[in-house]
C-alpha positions in Angstrom: 59.3 -44.0 3.7 60.9 -42.4 0.7 61.8 -38.7 1.2 62.5 -35.9 -1.3 64.0 -32.5 -0.6 62.7 -29.7 -2.8 64.5 -26.3 -2.6 62.4 -23.3 -3.4 63.8 -19.8 -4.2 61.9 -16.7 -5.2 61.0 -17.1 -8.9 60.7 -20.8 -8.9 58.2 -22.2 -11.5 55.1 -23.3 -9.6 53.7 -25.4 -12.4 56.8 -27.7 -12.2 57.2 -27.6 -8.4 53.6 -28.1 -7.4 52.8 -30.7 -10.1 55.8 -32.9 -9.2 55.3 -32.5 -5.4 51.6 -33.5 -5.9 52.5 -36.6 -7.9 55.2 -37.6 -5.3 52.7 -37.3 -2.5 50.1 -39.3 -4.4 52.8 -42.1 -4.6 53.3 -41.9 -0.8 56.6 -40.0 -0.9 57.3 -37.5 2.0 58.3 -34.2 0.5 60.1 -31.4 2.4 60.0 -28.0 0.8 63.0 -25.9 1.8 63.3 -22.2 1.3 66.7 -21.1 -0.2 68.3 -18.1 1.3 64.9 -16.6 1.9 63.9 -14.7 5.0 61.1 -16.6 6.7 59.6 -19.7 5.1 57.2 -18.1 2.4 58.5 -18.2 -1.1 57.0 -16.4 -4.1 56.9 -18.3 -7.3 57.4 -17.0 -10.8 53.6 -16.3 -11.4 53.0 -14.8 -7.9 51.8 -18.0 -6.1 53.1 -18.0 -2.5 54.2 -21.3 -1.0 55.1 -21.9 2.6 58.2 -24.0 3.0 58.7 -26.6 5.8 62.3 -25.6 6.5 65.3 -23.5 5.4 67.8 -25.2 3.0 70.6 -24.2 5.4 69.3 -26.7 7.9 68.8 -29.6 5.5 71.4 -32.2 4.3 71.4 -35.1 2.0 71.3 -37.5 5.0 67.8 -38.6 5.6 66.6 -38.0 2.0 66.5 -40.3 -1.0 66.3 -37.7 -3.7 66.7 -34.0 -4.4 64.2 -32.3 -6.9 65.1 -28.8 -8.2 62.2 -27.0 -10.0 63.2 -24.5 -12.7 62.0 -20.9 -13.4 63.7 -17.5 -13.4 64.8 -18.1 -9.8 67.4 -20.6 -11.0 69.7 -17.7 -11.9 70.0 -17.1 -8.1 70.5 -20.8 -7.4 73.5 -20.8 -9.6 75.2 -18.5 -7.1 73.8 -19.9 -3.9 76.5 -21.4 -1.6 73.7 -23.5 0.2 72.5 -24.9 -3.1 76.0 -25.8 -4.2 76.6 -27.6 -0.8 73.3 -29.5 -1.1 73.8 -30.6 -4.7 77.3 -31.8 -4.0 76.1 -33.7 -0.9 73.5 -35.6 -2.8 75.9 -36.3 -5.7 78.7 -37.5 -3.4 76.1 -39.8 -1.6 75.1 -41.2 -4.9 71.4 -40.2 -4.4 68.8 -39.4 -7.0 68.8 -35.9 -8.3 66.0 -34.5 -10.5 66.1 -31.1 -12.2 63.6 -29.6 -14.7 63.5 -26.5 -17.0 66.5 -24.2 -16.2 67.5 -26.2 -13.1 69.8 -28.6 -15.0 72.1 -25.6 -15.2 72.7 -26.0 -11.4 73.8 -29.6 -12.0 76.2 -28.5 -14.8 77.6 -25.5 -12.9 78.3 -27.5 -9.8 79.8 -30.4 -11.9 77.2 -33.0 -10.8 76.6 -34.0 -14.4 79.8 -35.3 -15.9 78.5 -37.8 -18.5 75.3 -39.1 -19.9 72.2 -37.4 -21.5 70.4 -34.4 -20.1 67.6 -32.2 -21.3 66.9 -28.6 -20.4 64.9 -25.5 -21.1 66.2 -23.8 -24.3 68.9 -21.2 -23.7 69.3 -22.0 -19.9 72.8 -23.5 -20.5 74.1 -20.6 -22.7 77.6 -19.7 -21.8 78.1 -22.8 -19.6 80.9 -25.3 -20.2 79.3 -28.6 -20.9 81.5 -31.6 -20.2 82.5 -33.4 -23.3 80.8 -36.7 -22.2 77.4 -35.0 -21.7 74.9 -35.2 -24.5 72.2 -32.4 -24.6 69.3 -34.2 -26.0 66.4 -31.7 -26.2 64.0 -34.6 -25.3 61.1 -33.9 -22.9 62.6 -36.1 -20.2 65.9 -37.8 -19.8 67.0 -40.3 -17.3 70.8 -41.0 -17.1 71.8 -43.1 -14.1 70.5 -41.4 -11.0 70.0 -38.0 -12.8 66.6 -37.1 -14.1 66.1 -33.9 -16.2 63.1 -32.4 -17.8 62.7 -29.7 -20.5 60.1 -27.4 -19.0 56.7 -26.7 -17.4 54.8 -28.5 -20.2 56.3 -31.8 -19.3 55.8 -31.6 -15.5 53.4 -34.5 -15.3 55.6 -36.8 -17.5 58.7 -35.7 -15.5 56.9 -36.2 -12.1 55.8 -39.7 -13.1 59.4 -40.5 -14.3 60.6 -39.4 -10.8 58.0 -41.6 -9.1 59.2 -44.5 -11.3 62.9 -43.8 -10.4 62.1 -43.8 -6.7 59.4 -46.4 -6.3 59.2 -48.4 -9.6 56.8 -48.9 -12.5 54.0 -50.2 -10.3 53.9 -47.0 -8.3 54.1 -44.9 -11.5 51.2 -46.7 -13.0 49.0 -46.4 -9.9 49.6 -42.6 -9.8 49.1 -42.3 -13.6 45.9 -44.2 -13.5 44.6 -42.1 -10.6 45.1 -38.9 -12.6 44.2 -40.4 -16.0 47.7 -39.8 -17.5 48.9 -42.1 -20.3 
């Protein structure tokens, strides 16, 4: 079974996280929610929704997972300085596994030098002050797939982004089945 690790930190964007997790589960993907540097396992999202994580990120590693999905939101500012997040992102990158980031979360990939070339998209202003590698094109498109890196612009494209992640992991047939079930185009 395909497995995806989803780190959650206080201030994550619930529209992105819950929507993408829902689509992955509809496709039969096992999703593990991991609290990042958070006491206990409950994590409060940007709009006050409280989500119970399955594990702590400290105990999770790339081994045993096929992909990492990082939701955006104001909490990404904390992720940029999280040693655990840096360790996990680098593990997934070095293992050549799929990495997906939406909204402000592509900043984590840039900061930890996971994105070295290709096209990415991001929430406006989330990359201000960051050094962008010369071979990286910032497209501004809703969703960008570059090799094993998937990026999305923000909460408004969560369904499109989630379906693209299903496609990356399981193929077009699985994407179509999930899209048909939710009446997405």
